[in-house]
C-alpha positions in Angstrom: 0.2 0.0 0.0 1.0 3.9 -0.1 -0.2 7.0 -0.9 -3.2 7.5 -3.3 -1.4 9.2 -5.9 1.6 7.0 -5.9 -1.0 3.4 -6.6 -2.8 5.9 -8.8 0.5 6.6 -11.1 1.8 2.7 -10.3 -1.8 1.6 -11.8 -1.6 3.9 -14.5 2.2 2.6 -15.7 0.8 -1.0 -15.3 -2.6 0.2 -17.5 -0.1 1.2 -20.2 2.3 -1.1 -19.7 1.4 -4.5 -22.5 1.3 -7.8 -20.6 3.8 -9.6 -21.7 2.8 -13.0 -23.4 4.2 -16.5 -22.9 6.9 -17.9 -24.6 4.7 -20.3 -26.3 1.6 -18.5 -26.5 0.0 -18.1 -30.2 0.6 -14.3 -31.4 -2.6 -12.2 -32.0 -3.9 -9.8 -34.1 -5.4 -6.2 -33.0 -8.9 -7.9 -33.8 -7.9 -10.4 -30.8 -7.8 -13.0 -33.9 -4.6 -15.7 -33.8 -2.3 -14.4 -36.2 -0.5 -16.7 -38.8 2.5 -18.4 -37.7 6.1 -17.0 -38.0 7.0 -17.4 -42.1 3.6 -17.6 -43.1 1.5 -15.2 -45.0 -2.3 -14.4 -43.6 -4.9 -15.0 -46.0 -5.8 -11.8 -47.6 -9.4 -11.3 -48.7 -10.1 -10.4 -52.5 -10.2 -6.6 -52.0 -6.5 -6.7 -50.8 -4.1 -4.0 -51.6 -1.2 -4.8 -49.6 -0.6 -3.2 -46.6 -1.1 0.1 -47.6 -4.3 1.9 -47.3 -5.7 4.1 -50.1 -6.7 7.4 -49.3 -8.1 9.9 -51.8 -6.5 12.5 -50.5 -3.8 12.9 -47.5 -5.1 14.3 -44.0 -3.3 18.0 -45.3 -6.0 18.4 -48.0 -8.7 18.0 -45.6 -7.2 20.3 -43.0 -7.1 22.9 -45.3 -11.1 22.7 -46.4 -11.9 23.1 -42.8 -9.3 25.7 -42.3 -11.2 27.1 -45.8 -14.7 27.0 -44.1 -13.2 29.0 -40.7 -11.7 31.9 -43.5 -15.2 32.0 -45.2 -17.3 32.2 -41.6 -14.7 34.9 -40.5 -15.4 37.2 -43.8 -19.1 36.9 -43.6 -18.9 38.4 -39.9 -16.1 41.1 -41.7 -18.9 41.8 -44.2 -21.7 42.1 -41.9 -19.9 44.8 -39.7 -18.1 46.5 -42.5 -21.8 47.1 -43.9 -22.8 51.1 -44.8 -25.1 52.7 -42.1 -27.1 53.6 -45.4 -28.5 49.9 -45.8 -30.7 48.0 -43.8 -29.1 45.7 -41.1 -31.9 43.1 -41.5 -30.8 43.1 -45.4 -27.2 42.6 -44.8 -27.8 39.7 -42.0 -30.3 38.2 -44.1 -28.1 37.7 -47.2 -25.2 36.7 -44.7 -27.3 33.8 -43.4 -28.3 32.7 -46.6 -24.8 32.8 -47.6 -23.9 31.3 -45.1 -26.8 28.7 -44.9 -26.1 27.5 -48.6 -22.3 27.1 -48.3 -23.1 24.7 -45.3 -25.3 22.9 -47.3 -23.3 22.3 -50.1 -20.0 21.6 -48.4 -22.1 18.9 -46.2 -23.6 17.1 -49.6 -21.3 17.9 -52.3 -18.2 16.2 -50.8 -15.8 16.6 -53.4 -12.7 15.3 -51.3 -14.1 11.7 -50.8 -13.8 11.1 -54.1 -10.8 10.1 -56.7 -8.9 13.1 -57.9 -8.7 11.8 -61.2 -12.9 11.3 -61.2 -15.3 14.0 -63.2 -16.0 17.2 -61.8 -17.7 20.3 -62.6 -21.3 18.6 -63.4 -24.2 21.5 -63.2 -26.4 19.3 -60.8 -25.4 19.5 -57.6 -21.4 21.1 -58.0 -22.7 23.6 -60.9 -25.8 24.5 -59.5 -24.7 25.3 -56.1 -21.4 27.2 -57.2 -23.8 29.3 -59.2 -26.2 29.8 -55.9 -23.3 30.8 -54.3 -22.3 33.1 -56.9 -25.3 35.5 -56.8 -25.8 35.5 -53.2 -22.5 36.7 -53.1 -22.7 39.6 -55.5 -26.1 40.8 -53.4 -24.1 40.7 -50.3 -21.3 42.9 -52.4 -23.8 45.4 -53.5 -25.0 46.0 -49.6 -21.4 45.5 -48.2 -18.0 46.5 -49.4 -16.4 44.0 -47.2 -18.1 41.0 -48.7 -15.4 42.0 -51.6 -12.6 39.7 -49.1 -14.6 36.7 -49.5 -13.9 36.7 -53.6 -10.3 34.8 -52.5 -11.7 31.6 -50.6 -15.0 31.5 -53.0 -12.1 30.9 -55.9 -10.8 28.8 -53.9 -14.0 26.3 -53.4 -14.4 26.6 -57.1 -11.6 25.5 -58.2 -12.0 22.3 -55.8 -15.9 21.7 -56.7 -15.4 22.2 -60.7 -11.8 20.9 -61.0 -9.1 22.7 -63.5 -11.6 23.3 -66.2 -15.1 24.5 -65.5 -13.2 25.9 -62.1 -11.3 28.5 -64.1 -14.4 30.0 -65.8 -16.3 30.4 -62.4 -13.1 32.5 -61.2 -13.4 34.0 -63.8 -17.1 34.7 -63.5 -16.2 35.9 -59.5 -12.7 37.9 -60.8 -15.2 40.1 -63.2 -17.8 40.5 -61.0 -15.4 41.6 -58.0 -13.6 44.2 -60.5 -16.3 45.7 -61.8 -17.9 46.7 -58.6 -14.7 47.7 -56.8 -14.2 50.0 -60.0 -18.0 51.6 -59.9 -17.3 51.8 -55.9 -14.1 54.0 -56.9 -15.1 55.6 -60.3 -15.7 59.1 -58.3 -12.1 58.9 -57.3 -10.1 56.6 -59.4 -10.5 56.2 -63.1 -7.6 53.7 -63.4 -8.1 50.0 -63.8 -6.2 49.6 -60.2 -9.4 48.3 -58.3 -9.4 45.1 -60.7 -6.2 44.3 -60.5 -6.4 43.2 -56.5 -8.9 40.3 -58.0 -7.3 39.5 -60.8 -4.1 38.6 -59.0 -6.2 36.7 -56.2 -7.8 34.9 -58.9 -4.4 33.9 -60.4 -2.7 32.9 -56.9 -6.1 30.7 -56.7 -5.9 28.8 -59.4 -2.1 28.6 -58.9 -1.9 27.3 -55.6 -5.3 24.9 -56.5 -3.2 23.5 -59.5 -0.1 22.7 -57.2 -1.9 21.3 -54.5 -3.8 18.6 -56.8 -0.6 17.7 -58.8 0.8 17.4 -55.1 -1.8 15.3 -54.9 -1.7 13.3 -57.9 2.3 12.5 -57.0 1.3 11.4 -53.5 -1.7 9.4 -54.9 0.9 7.6 -57.7 3.3 7.2 -54.7 0.9 5.0 -52.8 -0.2 2.9 -55.8 3.7 2.3 -56.1 4.0 1.5 -52.5 0.4 -0.7 -52.9 2.0 -2.3 -56.0 5.6 -3.1 -54.2 3.3 -4.4 -51.1 1.4 -6.8 -53.3 4.8 -7.8 -54.9 6.5 -8.7 -51.4 3.7 -10.3 -50.6 3.6 -12.5 -53.6 7.4 -13.0 -53.2 6.8 -13.9 -49.8 4.4 -16.7 -50.7 6.1 -17.7 -53.9 9.3 -18.6 -51.3 7.0 -19.8 -48.9 6.2 -22.4 -51.6 9.5 -22.8 -52.8 11.0 -23.4 -49.0 8.1 -26.0 -48.6 9.0 -27.8 -51.5 12.7 -27.8 -50.8 12.1 -29.2 -47.2 9.5 -31.9 -48.7 12.3 -33.3 -51.6 14.8 -33.0 -48.7 12.9 -35.3 -46.3 11.5 -37.5 -49.0 15.2 -38.1 -50.1 16.2 -38.5 -46.4 13.3 -41.0 -45.8 14.6 -42.7 -48.7 17.8 -42.9 -47.7 17.5 -44.0 -43.7 14.7 -45.6 -42.8 12.9 -47.0 -45.9 16.2 -48.7 -46.6 16.7 -50.1 -43.2 12.4 -51.1 -43.1 13.7 -53.0 -46.4 16.0 -54.4 -44.8 14.0 -55.5 -41.4 11.4 -56.9 -44.5 14.0 -59.3 -46.2 15.6 -60.7 -42.5 12.6 -61.6 -41.3 11.2 -63.1 -44.4 14.6 -64.9 -43.7 13.9 -65.8 -40.6 10.2 -67.2 -42.0 11.4 -69.6 -44.2 14.0 -71.2 -41.8 11.7 -71.5 -38.9 11.8 -75.7 -38.2 14.7 -76.2 -40.2 17.3 -74.3 -38.6 16.5 -72.6 -35.4 19.9 -71.3 -35.0 19.6 -69.1 -38.6 16.3 -67.9 -37.3 18.0 -66.3 -34.6 20.3 -65.0 -36.3 17.9 -63.2 -38.5 15.9 -62.3 -35.9 18.8 -60.4 -34.1 20.6 -59.1 -37.3 16.5 -57.5 -37.7 16.7 -56.1 -34.4 20.0 -54.8 -34.9 19.0 -52.9 -37.9 15.8 -51.6 -36.1 18.1 -50.1 -33.7 19.8 -48.7 -36.0 17.0 -47.4 -38.0 15.9 -45.7 -34.8 19.1 -44.1 -34.3 19.2 -42.7 -37.6 15.7 -41.5 -37.3 16.8 -39.6 -34.2 19.4 -38.1 -36.3 17.6 -37.1 -38.9 15.0 -35.6 -37.3 17.8 -33.4 -35.2 19.4 -32.4 -38.7 22.7 -34.5 -38.1 24.8 -36.1 -39.8 24.8 -39.6 -40.9 25.7 -42.4 -38.1 28.4 -43.9 -40.5 30.5 -40.5 -40.5 29.8 -40.2 -36.6 33.7 -40.1 -35.5 35.3 -41.6 -38.7 36.4 -40.8 -42.2 34.5 -40.9 -45.5 36.3 -44.2 -46.6 35.7 -45.6 -42.8 32.2 -44.9 -43.4 32.2 -46.1 -47.3 33.5 -49.5 -45.2 30.7 -50.0 -43.0 28.0 -49.6 -45.7 29.4 -52.0 -47.6 29.8 -54.7 -44.5 26.3 -54.3 -43.9 25.2 -54.0 -47.7 26.6 -57.8 -47.6 24.7 -58.6 -44.2 21.8 -57.8 -46.1 22.9 -59.6 -49.3 23.5 -63.0 -47.3 20.0 -62.4 -45.3 17.5 -62.1 -48.6 16.3 -65.0 -50.1 17.1 -65.6 -53.7 13.6 -66.2 -55.0 13.3 -62.1 -54.0 16.0 -60.7 -56.0 14.9 -62.3 -59.6 15.8 -65.7 -61.8 19.6 -64.4 -62.2 20.2 -64.0 -58.5 23.0 -66.2 -56.7 22.7 -68.2 -53.7 23.0 -67.0 -50.4 26.8 -64.8 -49.5 27.3 -64.5 -52.9 27.9 -60.9 -53.4 31.0 -59.3 -52.7 31.2 -55.3 -52.0 34.5 -53.6 -52.2 36.0 -50.3 -51.3 38.7 -48.8 -53.7 40.0 -45.0 -53.2 42.5 -43.5 -55.5 44.5 -40.0 -54.9 45.3 -38.8 -51.5 42.4 -39.1 -49.4 41.3 -35.9 -47.4 39.2 -34.3 -45.4 35.7 -33.1 -46.8 32.9 -30.6 -46.4 30.3 -32.2 -44.2 27.8 -31.6 -46.2 29.7 -33.2 -49.3 30.9 -36.0 -47.1 27.4 -36.5 -45.7 25.5 -36.6 -49.3 28.3 -38.9 -50.7 26.9 -41.4 -47.8 23.5 -41.0 -48.8 24.3 -41.7 -52.7 26.2 -44.8 -51.4 23.5 -46.4 -49.4 21.0 -45.6 -51.8 22.7 -47.2 -54.8 24.1 -50.3 -52.7 20.5 -51.1 -51.7 19.0 -50.9 -55.0 22.1 -53.5 -55.5 20.5 -55.5 -53.0 17.1 -54.7 -53.9 17.1 -55.0 -57.7 20.2 -55.9 -59.8 20.8 -59.7 -58.2 24.8 -59.0 -58.9 27.7 -60.8 -57.5 29.8 -58.4 -57.0 29.8 -54.4 -56.7 32.7 -52.1 -56.1 32.7 -48.2 -54.6 35.5 -46.6 -56.0 36.2 -43.2 -54.1 38.5 -40.9 -56.5 40.1 -37.4 -54.7 40.9 -35.2 -57.2 42.4 -31.6 -56.5 39.1 -29.7 -57.9 36.4 -32.6 -57.6 35.6 -35.8 -55.4 34.3 -38.9 -57.7 32.4 -42.1 -56.4 32.1 -45.1 -58.8 29.2 -47.5 -57.9 29.5 -50.3 -60.2 27.9 -53.8 -59.9 27.4 -57.2 -62.3 23.8 -57.7 -62.1 21.3 -57.5 -64.4 20.7 -54.1 -65.0 18.1 -52.0 -66.3 17.0 -49.6 -69.3 17.0 -46.4 -68.2 14.6 -45.4 -70.8 12.2 -47.5 -69.4 13.2 -46.5 -65.8 10.0 -46.5 -63.4 9.1 -42.8 -61.9 9.0 -41.9 -59.0 5.0 -43.2 -58.4 6.2 -46.6 -58.8 8.2 -48.6 -56.2 11.8 -48.0 -56.6 11.9 -45.2 -58.6 12.7 -42.5 -56.4 16.7 -43.4 -55.6 17.5 -42.1 -58.8 16.1 -38.9 -58.5 17.3 -38.0 -54.8 21.2 -39.1 -55.9 20.7 -36.9 -58.8 18.8 -34.4 -56.7 21.8 -34.5 -53.6 24.6 -34.1 -56.3 23.1 -31.2 -58.1 22.8 -29.2 -55.0 26.6 -29.6 -54.6 27.1 -28.2 -58.2 27.8 -31.7 -59.1 26.4 -34.5 -61.3 25.2 -38.4 -61.6 25.6 -40.2 -64.6 24.5 -43.7 -64.9 25.7 -46.6 -67.7 23.8 -49.7 -68.2 21.9 -51.7 -70.3 19.5 -55.1 -69.3 22.0 -57.9 -68.5 25.2 -55.7 -68.9 25.4 -54.7 -64.8 25.1 -50.7 -63.7 28.1 -48.4 -63.4 27.3 -45.1 -61.4 29.3 -41.7 -61.6 29.1 -38.9 -59.0 31.1 -35.8 -59.6 31.0 -33.6 -56.6 33.8 -30.2 -56.8 34.6 -30.3 -53.2 37.8 -28.6 -51.8 38.9 -29.9 -48.2 37.7 -28.1 -45.0 41.0 -25.9 -45.4 40.0 -24.3 -48.7 43.1 -25.8 -49.9 43.4 -28.0 -53.4 45.1 -30.9 -51.0 45.8 -31.6 -48.4 47.6 -34.9 -46.3 45.0 -37.3 -44.3 43.4 -35.1 -41.8 42.3 -38.3 -39.6 44.5 -40.5 -40.3 46.8 -42.2 -42.2 44.3 -44.1 -45.3 45.6 -46.2 -48.2 43.7 -47.8 -51.2 41.7 -50.6 -49.8 40.7 -53.6 -51.6 37.9 -56.0 -50.0 
């Protein structure tokens, strides 16, 4: 508690301090509706034209019109006060009241400032009739009081605003003639020059110039506003396009990772369980071995899934070199081929334990950027999985060639091959592997080529531009001495 003034000030500060939303609370718009997630664009209605709202006239122009109203009212009072004593006061008051009422009714009903600036103006009804009535009543008031001459200038501004640059100039000319003739007649006895007419003429020129200048500024402001609206609309479209592109890229990345990790693991588990099922009752030892391999493959698949969710490098690269990772993949592929039933790999398939996977290296091995090594590991996994599932091969060879400016991975098998012109698309089983491998190579600026024909095996080559992690063209092995190996 405390003094009332202090409590009031504290409560006022608290009322002005926006409440801090919880960390995971959804964002809200001004209307209290949930806002779209970050990175997503809120839906727009059919009339959406960007973040910039369209206004017919700037607020400055509206204030000028209010100032014009105040000026007319003040000059009418001046005209009444300066009326000569020879003129009946009621006549001056009545005429001034009619002029003021007519002006107020017209300003309330004929709202030119709410229409677009390029809209048609100067029609006879109601704008033309209103301006004509004002000129007539003002002329009568001018005959009753010389002070009404000062109303001519705001009246000219109003005529230009209501009737536009064409018919407004004609109304200004009429007002100028009336004011000039009245001035010359009033001073005819003492001044025979045209000086009394120069004042209204100069005022008319200023009124026309000011109005045209203001309207030019308004047009420029509206053009700038239109460009801002187009820019906002273009930015919204670009943001939507970038969002769609990001979604498509992420979807493609997810498809590649799932195909090269989880899908291959599930395929190996299915082959192991099928082999175990065929050996049940005949060789219990082999059955238990197949089940144990399936359980181990499932655990590896789970680990891959967790690394995949965390966007980590492949497990085969964890704490080792690229060549050692390829040896791991080769060992795992041979084990899967041993477990696969012969009937699952086509009529040309060899007996179990016939697939031999060899790993060769050429050039001086060196550490490569992580994204390059990860891509080559995934490509090798997918290529050898295709060999096991579709090629019915006896031998497969992985050759990793280190060149100064690039690295080449060759995967060659002596299997049944296929016709590349009739290769199934991604909608058919097994048709996504080559697409994913090409996509990985393309993302790194490389290329993938395939040489194959039915009965002649398959040769796959991936060329990826890659320098070592330190940026040098060549370097000694960074992760231990490695030499060409043959398995």
